[in-house]
C-alpha positions as a Markdown table, in Angstrom:
| # | Residue | x | y | z |
|---|---|---|---|---|
| 1 | Met | -67.6 | 9.9 | 6.5 |
| 2 | Ile | -65.9 | 9.0 | 3.3 |
| 3 | Arg | -62.9 | 11.3 | 3.4 |
| 4 | Lys | -62.3 | 9.8 | 7.0 |
| 5 | Arg | -62.6 | 6.2 | 6.4 |
| 6 | Leu | -59.8 | 6.8 | 3.3 |
| 7 | Ala | -58.0 | 8.9 | 5.7 |
| 8 | Leu | -57.5 | 6.1 | 8.1 |
| 9 | Leu | -57.0 | 4.0 | 5.1 |
| 10 | Ile | -54.0 | 5.4 | 4.0 |
| 11 | Leu | -52.5 | 7.0 | 7.1 |
| 12 | Pro | -50.8 | 3.7 | 8.2 |
| 13 | Ala | -49.6 | 3.1 | 4.6 |
| 14 | Ile | -48.2 | 6.6 | 4.9 |
| 15 | Val | -46.3 | 6.2 | 8.3 |
| 16 | Phe | -45.4 | 2.7 | 6.6 |
| 17 | Leu | -43.5 | 4.2 | 3.7 |
| 18 | Ile | -41.8 | 6.7 | 6.2 |
| 19 | Val | -40.5 | 4.3 | 8.6 |
| 20 | Leu | -39.2 | 2.2 | 5.5 |
| 21 | Val | -37.2 | 5.5 | 4.3 |
| 22 | Ile | -35.8 | 6.2 | 7.9 |
| 23 | Lys | -34.4 | 2.5 | 7.7 |
| 24 | Glu | -33.1 | 2.5 | 4.9 |
| 25 | Trp | -31.3 | 5.7 | 5.9 |
| 26 | Glu | -30.2 | 4.2 | 9.1 |
| 27 | Val | -28.8 | 1.3 | 7.2 |
| 28 | Ile | -26.8 | 3.2 | 4.7 |
| 29 | Glu | -25.2 | 5.2 | 7.5 |
| 30 | Ser | -24.3 | 2.4 | 9.2 |
| 31 | Tyr | -22.4 | 1.3 | 5.9 |
| 32 | Glu | -20.7 | 4.7 | 5.0 |
| 33 | Gly | -18.6 | 4.6 | 8.5 |
| 34 | Gln | -17.7 | 1.2 | 7.1 |
| 35 | Ala | -17.2 | 1.3 | 2.9 |
| 36 | Val | -17.4 | 4.9 | 2.3 |
| 37 | Ile | -14.5 | 7.3 | 1.6 |
| 38 | Arg | -14.6 | 11.0 | 1.2 |
| 39 | His | -11.5 | 12.3 | 2.7 |
| 40 | Val | -8.7 | 10.7 | 4.6 |
| 41 | Thr | -7.5 | 12.3 | 8.3 |
| 42 | Thr | -4.1 | 13.0 | 7.8 |
| 43 | Ser | -1.3 | 15.5 | 9.2 |
| 44 | Glu | 1.0 | 14.9 | 6.2 |
| 45 | Lys | 0.4 | 17.3 | 2.7 |
| 46 | Leu | -1.0 | 14.9 | 0.8 |
| 47 | Ile | -3.9 | 14.9 | -2.0 |
| 48 | Ala | -5.2 | 11.9 | -4.1 |
| 49 | Leu | -6.4 | 12.8 | -8.0 |
| 50 | Thr | -8.6 | 10.6 | -9.0 |
| 51 | Phe | -10.0 | 10.5 | -12.5 |
| 52 | Asp | -13.5 | 8.7 | -13.5 |
| 53 | Asp | -15.0 | 7.3 | -16.5 |
| 54 | Gly | -11.5 | 6.1 | -18.4 |
| 55 | Pro | -9.5 | 5.4 | -20.2 |
| 56 | Asp | -9.2 | 7.4 | -23.1 |
| 57 | Pro | -7.4 | 7.1 | -26.1 |
| 58 | Leu | -6.7 | 10.8 | -26.3 |
| 59 | Tyr | -6.9 | 12.2 | -23.0 |
| 60 | Thr | -5.2 | 9.3 | -20.6 |
| 61 | Ala | -2.4 | 9.7 | -22.2 |
| 62 | Arg | -1.9 | 13.5 | -21.6 |
| 63 | Ile | -2.9 | 12.9 | -18.4 |
| 64 | Leu | -0.1 | 10.2 | -17.7 |
| 65 | Ala | 2.1 | 12.7 | -19.6 |
| 66 | Val | 1.4 | 15.1 | -16.9 |
| 67 | Leu | 1.3 | 13.3 | -14.0 |
| 68 | Asp | 4.7 | 11.6 | -14.9 |
| 69 | Lys | 6.1 | 15.2 | -15.4 |
| 70 | Tyr | 5.1 | 16.3 | -11.5 |
| 71 | Asn | 6.0 | 12.9 | -10.6 |
| 72 | Ala | 2.4 | 12.3 | -9.3 |
| 73 | Arg | 0.5 | 9.4 | -8.3 |
| 74 | Thr | -3.4 | 8.9 | -9.0 |
| 75 | Thr | -6.2 | 6.7 | -8.9 |
| 76 | Phe | -8.0 | 5.8 | -12.2 |
| 77 | Phe | -11.9 | 4.9 | -11.9 |
| 78 | Val | -12.3 | 3.1 | -14.8 |
| 79 | Leu | -15.2 | 1.9 | -16.9 |
| 80 | Gly | -15.6 | -1.8 | -18.0 |
| 81 | Leu | -16.4 | -1.0 | -21.6 |
| 82 | Asn | -13.2 | 1.2 | -22.1 |
| 83 | Val | -11.6 | -1.7 | -20.2 |
| 84 | Arg | -12.0 | -3.9 | -23.3 |
| 85 | Gln | -11.6 | -1.3 | -25.9 |
| 86 | Tyr | -8.6 | 0.3 | -24.8 |
| 87 | Pro | -6.4 | -2.5 | -22.3 |
| 88 | His | -2.9 | -1.4 | -23.2 |
| 89 | Leu | -4.1 | 2.0 | -21.5 |
| 90 | Val | -4.7 | 0.6 | -18.5 |
| 91 | Arg | -1.6 | -1.6 | -18.2 |
| 92 | Gln | 0.4 | 2.0 | -19.0 |
| 93 | Glu | -1.5 | 3.6 | -15.7 |
| 94 | Ile | -0.5 | 0.8 | -13.6 |
| 95 | Ala | 3.5 | 0.2 | -15.2 |
| 96 | Ala | 3.8 | 4.1 | -14.4 |
| 97 | Gly | 2.6 | 3.5 | -10.4 |
| 98 | His | -0.8 | 4.6 | -10.9 |
| 99 | Glu | -3.8 | 2.6 | -9.5 |
| 100 | Ile | -6.8 | 1.3 | -11.0 |
| 101 | Gly | -10.8 | 1.7 | -9.2 |
| 102 | Leu | -13.7 | 0.3 | -10.4 |
| 103 | His | -16.5 | 2.8 | -12.1 |
| 104 | Gly | -19.2 | 0.0 | -13.4 |
| 105 | Tyr | -19.1 | -1.1 | -16.8 |
| 106 | Arg | -21.4 | 1.5 | -18.1 |
| 107 | His | -21.7 | 5.1 | -16.9 |
| 108 | Val | -25.3 | 4.2 | -15.9 |
| 109 | Leu | -27.3 | 4.7 | -12.8 |
| 110 | Leu | -26.9 | 1.5 | -10.6 |
| 111 | Thr | -29.9 | 2.7 | -8.3 |
| 112 | Gly | -32.0 | 2.3 | -11.3 |
| 113 | Gln | -31.2 | -0.9 | -12.4 |
| 114 | Pro | -31.9 | -4.1 | -10.5 |
| 115 | Leu | -29.2 | -4.9 | -8.1 |
| 116 | Tyr | -28.2 | -8.5 | -9.6 |
| 117 | Ala | -27.6 | -6.3 | -13.4 |
| 118 | Thr | -24.7 | -4.4 | -11.2 |
| 119 | Leu | -23.5 | -6.8 | -9.7 |
| 120 | Arg | -22.8 | -8.6 | -13.2 |
| 121 | Asp | -21.5 | -5.7 | -14.5 |
| 122 | Leu | -19.3 | -5.6 | -12.1 |
| 123 | Lys | -18.1 | -8.8 | -12.2 |
| 124 | Arg | -17.8 | -8.3 | -15.8 |
| 125 | Ser | -15.7 | -5.4 | -15.1 |
| 126 | Glu | -13.4 | -6.8 | -12.9 |
| 127 | Glu | -12.8 | -9.5 | -15.3 |
| 128 | Leu | -11.4 | -7.2 | -17.5 |
| 129 | Ile | -9.3 | -5.5 | -15.7 |
| 130 | Val | -7.9 | -8.5 | -14.3 |
| 131 | Lys | -7.0 | -9.9 | -18.1 |
| 132 | Ala | -5.6 | -6.5 | -18.9 |
| 133 | Thr | -3.6 | -6.3 | -15.3 |
| 134 | Gly | -3.5 | -9.3 | -13.6 |
| 135 | Tyr | -4.9 | -6.8 | -10.9 |
| 136 | Arg | -7.6 | -6.5 | -8.7 |
| 137 | Pro | -9.2 | -3.3 | -8.1 |
| 138 | Val | -10.2 | -2.6 | -4.7 |
| 139 | Tyr | -11.7 | 0.6 | -4.6 |
| 140 | Phe | -15.1 | 1.3 | -6.0 |
| 141 | Arg | -16.9 | 4.7 | -7.0 |
| 142 | Pro | -20.9 | 4.5 | -8.6 |
| 143 | Pro | -21.1 | 6.7 | -11.4 |
| 144 | Phe | -22.5 | 9.9 | -10.4 |
| 145 | Gly | -21.8 | 9.3 | -6.5 |
| 146 | Phe | -24.8 | 7.4 | -6.0 |
| 147 | Tyr | -25.7 | 4.7 | -4.1 |
| 148 | Asn | -28.6 | 2.5 | -1.9 |
| 149 | Ala | -27.8 | 0.4 | 1.3 |
| 150 | Ala | -28.4 | -2.7 | -1.1 |
| 151 | Leu | -25.6 | -1.7 | -2.9 |
| 152 | Leu | -23.3 | -0.8 | -0.3 |
| 153 | Arg | -24.3 | -4.5 | 1.4 |
| 154 | Ala | -23.1 | -6.2 | -1.9 |
| 155 | Val | -20.3 | -3.6 | -2.5 |
| 156 | Met | -18.7 | -4.3 | 0.7 |
| 157 | Ala | -19.5 | -8.6 | 0.6 |
| 158 | Arg | -17.0 | -8.1 | -2.9 |
| 159 | Gly | -14.6 | -6.6 | -0.8 |
| 160 | Tyr | -14.7 | -3.3 | -2.1 |
| 161 | Arg | -14.9 | 0.1 | -0.1 |
| 162 | Val | -16.8 | 2.9 | -2.2 |
| 163 | Val | -14.4 | 6.3 | -2.9 |
| 164 | Leu | -16.4 | 9.3 | -3.3 |
| 165 | Trp | -14.7 | 12.4 | -3.3 |
| 166 | Thr | -14.1 | 15.3 | -0.6 |
| 167 | Ala | -16.7 | 18.7 | -0.3 |
| 168 | Asp | -15.7 | 21.4 | -2.7 |
| 169 | Met | -13.3 | 18.6 | -4.6 |
| 170 | Asp | -15.5 | 18.1 | -7.2 |
| 171 | Pro | -14.2 | 21.3 | -9.8 |
| 172 | Arg | -16.9 | 20.3 | -12.3 |
| 173 | Asp | -14.6 | 19.8 | -14.7 |
| 174 | Tyr | -17.1 | 17.9 | -16.7 |
| 175 | Thr | -19.4 | 21.4 | -17.7 |
| 176 | Asp | -16.5 | 22.8 | -19.6 |
| 177 | Pro | -15.8 | 26.1 | -17.2 |
| 178 | Gly | -12.3 | 26.3 | -18.4 |
| 179 | Ala | -9.1 | 25.1 | -17.4 |
| 180 | Arg | -8.3 | 28.3 | -15.4 |
| 181 | Glu | -11.7 | 28.2 | -13.3 |
| 182 | Ile | -10.8 | 24.2 | -13.0 |
| 183 | Ala | -7.7 | 24.8 | -11.4 |
| 184 | Trp | -8.6 | 27.7 | -9.5 |
| 185 | Arg | -11.6 | 25.6 | -7.6 |
| 186 | Val | -9.1 | 22.9 | -6.5 |
| 187 | Ile | -6.4 | 24.6 | -5.5 |
| 188 | Asn | -8.2 | 27.0 | -3.9 |
| 189 | Gly | -9.9 | 24.7 | -1.2 |
| 190 | Ala | -6.8 | 22.0 | -0.8 |
| 191 | Gly | -6.0 | 20.5 | 2.1 |
| 192 | Asn | -4.8 | 17.6 | 4.1 |
| 193 | Gly | -6.2 | 14.2 | 2.9 |
| 194 | Asp | -8.6 | 15.9 | 0.2 |
| 195 | Ile | -9.9 | 13.4 | -2.9 |
| 196 | Val | -10.2 | 15.6 | -5.7 |
| 197 | Leu | -12.6 | 14.1 | -8.5 |
| 198 | Leu | -11.9 | 14.5 | -12.3 |
| 199 | His | -12.2 | 12.8 | -15.8 |
| 200 | Asp | -10.3 | 11.9 | -18.5 |
| 201 | His | -13.3 | 10.0 | -20.4 |
| 202 | Gly | -17.0 | 11.6 | -21.8 |
| 203 | Gly | -16.1 | 14.7 | -24.0 |
| 204 | Asn | -13.5 | 17.0 | -24.6 |
| 205 | Arg | -11.2 | 16.6 | -21.8 |
| 206 | Thr | -8.6 | 19.5 | -23.0 |
| 207 | Gln | -9.6 | 21.7 | -19.9 |
| 208 | Thr | -8.9 | 19.2 | -17.5 |
| 209 | Val | -5.5 | 18.6 | -19.3 |
| 210 | Leu | -4.6 | 21.9 | -19.0 |
| 211 | Ala | -6.0 | 22.1 | -15.5 |
| 212 | Leu | -4.1 | 19.5 | -13.7 |
| 213 | Glu | -0.8 | 21.2 | -14.7 |
| 214 | Glu | -1.7 | 24.3 | -13.4 |
| 215 | Ile | -3.0 | 22.3 | -10.2 |
| 216 | Leu | 0.1 | 20.0 | -9.9 |
| 217 | Arg | 2.7 | 23.3 | -10.3 |
| 218 | Val | 0.8 | 25.3 | -7.9 |
| 219 | Leu | 0.3 | 22.7 | -5.2 |
| 220 | Thr | 3.7 | 21.1 | -5.4 |
| 221 | Ala | 5.2 | 24.3 | -5.1 |
| 222 | Arg | 3.2 | 24.6 | -1.7 |
| 223 | Gly | 4.4 | 21.3 | -0.8 |
| 224 | Tyr | 1.5 | 18.8 | -1.4 |
| 225 | Lys | 2.5 | 15.5 | -2.6 |
| 226 | Phe | -0.2 | 13.8 | -5.4 |
| 227 | Val | -0.2 | 9.5 | -3.9 |
| 228 | Thr | -2.7 | 6.9 | -4.8 |
| 229 | Leu | -5.6 | 6.0 | -2.4 |
| 230 | Thr | -4.1 | 3.4 | -0.9 |
| 231 | Glu | -1.0 | 5.5 | -0.2 |
| 232 | Leu | -3.5 | 8.2 | 1.1 |
| 233 | Leu | -5.1 | 6.0 | 3.1 |
| 234 | Glu | -2.0 | 4.5 | 4.9 |
| 235 | Ser | -0.6 | 7.7 | 5.7 |
| 236 | Gly | -4.4 | 8.0 | 7.5 |
| 237 | Gln | -5.7 | 7.9 | 11.0 |
| 238 | Gly | -8.1 | 4.3 | 10.9 |
| 239 | Gly | -7.5 | 4.5 | 7.3 |
| 240 | Lys | -7.9 | 0.5 | 6.6 |
| 241 | Ile | -7.0 | -1.0 | 3.0 |
| 242 | Pro | -9.4 | -3.5 | 2.3 |
| 243 | Thr | -7.5 | -6.6 | 1.8 |
């Protein structure tokens, strides 16, 4: 009898939690269609390389040199803490024709902290970028690619679109699998409108620099052009640019 009563008490709570989870996913799916970019449908041979976690006083400069060699443009998703330390590198990125996206202030799991703290850090990072460059970013990539419905609502309200990456276009350079392996993972699966995830900070990024040279050499020879996210969206179907 006691077990039956407990079951009758617990069952509604379980059902309630299930309903909450379902609603949360429904909200996320709704907002994803409006705010989240993973790939752009385009008939042009365009690819957007993106670099997370910088700027870095060693690797960002080396990456900029390789990009310049192949006349490639990219989008750097920067951390506010690093912008504060190396504002001149962000200015160099802009001066070279690249684009800046926001990656938060520190590389932390945003869904694991209160929303007000995330919004405070985003505002702080925005201000640092604007102070360094006069440019306000319009794209945001959450650390680890994790977000929830509340974060999506808040980001959209600030005029951002969330940018992740195309499936299979995360070569996991942060695991140091070797420059050849990083390059092969990108080259092997590359296609029109892809968004590639790479890193210019957060560890020894020598392998990433070497892989970047190979990626650009091979795919440029195959007719691909490397562009910023804005350029990629402008070429795509239904890719509205945030204003």
